C-alpha angles and dihedrals in degrees: 000000000000111000126210113249136203116202119215113201112207104228096163106302122138089202101065093110090053091051092047091052092047091054093045089050086062090058098259122117119235139176134194120232132181120259089245096061111142132220096257091060094043091052091059093062121096133196095026111166098173147343127236117199104203121193127162115132106065122328095201111121093002109120119169113231121259087242089066096041091051099033095119094230122116105271136194130179128215121196092344124126093345098319117138121264125239113266115266094213105099096225096045091044094052091047091052093049092047092050091051102046100032107029100033103027099029094223117174127227096244101128110108140126096264094052090045091054093048092049094047094048089054093045092048091051091049092050099041104031110175094334127109133259132207115208127202098223114192094165093242122126095263098054091037092057090047089051092051092048092049093047089054092046104041108005115195092009084084123088116188119209120197112195120198100207093177091254099091126114122264112290093001102121091052092049094050092051092047096049101041103033102032103031105027098031095228121168093250130180116194118207123188103205099150097124092045094055096041091050090053091049097047111128094001111130104163109102096216092048090051091051093049093047090051092046094048093046090050089057091048091052091050092048089054092048091047091055088058089056131059127247100003108158103150137061116205121205138184094232112157133192099264088055090058096042094048092047088063136262135169111344092338105104118222115267095187138332114257115218091238094047111030100023102060115118118243092235094058107161097203135073109236125241110197108163098168099041092115095052130098117224097262089050090052089055092049090052090048092055091046088053090055099249115157115267090235089061096041093051095039116140111278111249126186120240092244087053118193087354089088093042095051089073120217122358109001119237123185095234094051091044090054091048089052092049093052095044091049091051090054091050092050092046092052093046088052092050093048099048097251098120095091094034100055118056097206133004130170147140127254123194118200126208091253128110129205134187119262140158126248126167089357091300136108108268127188115204145149127265119244111218116207118208123186120172142168124215142150103212105009090246092101130016139190128207120255115228105231117199109262092228090057092049089052091051093048090048091052093050096046096046093047101038104037119073112227099021118107103158137041123204131186118221112223098179118121126209112282111053092032124035117235092251120050093228 
């Protein structure tokens, strides 16, 4: 069914994602577009009930396109060219938004997981037809939800490819194969490309360059797998809205390139299928549950596409990568034992390319620090720090420093987002 839509035009605000989520929470779909959007793109949109021009950072040099100003839809501006801002008080803000979209624009509450699924299945069928799709299946919630949507939409025309790039967590490749091939019956191809990726990354210390190398190499692996199959014309990805927002659009400056947004090669030989690219993380989970995926899969720990590659900070070495993998496994085991899995949204270890002096077996011992990060968030746009019991941190420190070769210190990261991002790189 056609859903009502509210357009948010980014005219310089750093709170567009917040506004979009607030409107979606009321059951009305919304999308964010740059201030420079042109008529051809506007004309493609359906179900538009109103347009919000949202400023707020610095209006200098930000001029909304004539296409927006003359779009013909009801339009209101907040904090743009002298217009008032939305209230910051939660109650007053919600009341103002409700009055605008329901009382003035007569929008209907028809944005929900079930309607989204029905729409995406129809859109996927329209895009793909009777052709075949290759899916990059990491086993995380994003790619898992995409897999479930595609199976419903096109069935056996989907081939899932799980690439072990050598940057996965301990035991992860085996788990992905077991769940998707053995339990869900997916058409799954497993590719062990660990040496290939690590060789490409040797000596590369710039975070963005690492991300782009990993993203480009992923595409090359899929191209090679596709050539072994017949009729593959599409590449499906678990791109979500924070990936797009953080990679930069409109006045929102890029925070970091995501491998599935900023790392795609220009000569990509596939048409992309990205059915959840307009969803925030909590919305992806809601869709996963509505599709009938197991809760353990839907609420699985978030894991970036570049994997441990952006947690092995600086130039990746195999010994430091293995130390990171083992330390991360200990952290996850201890969080599981102590009932923190459902309480903490994301927790992981990062290991920088820095050594410090320690003592082991009564001898001088140089090793790396392991940095623990544990955060809570709703949409991955902001994040707060989880307060872990000090006794547990002591226990985890003892295990990591005694069981993991190469680690001689453990640190706890207390930085929220913003100012820090969730990942270190």
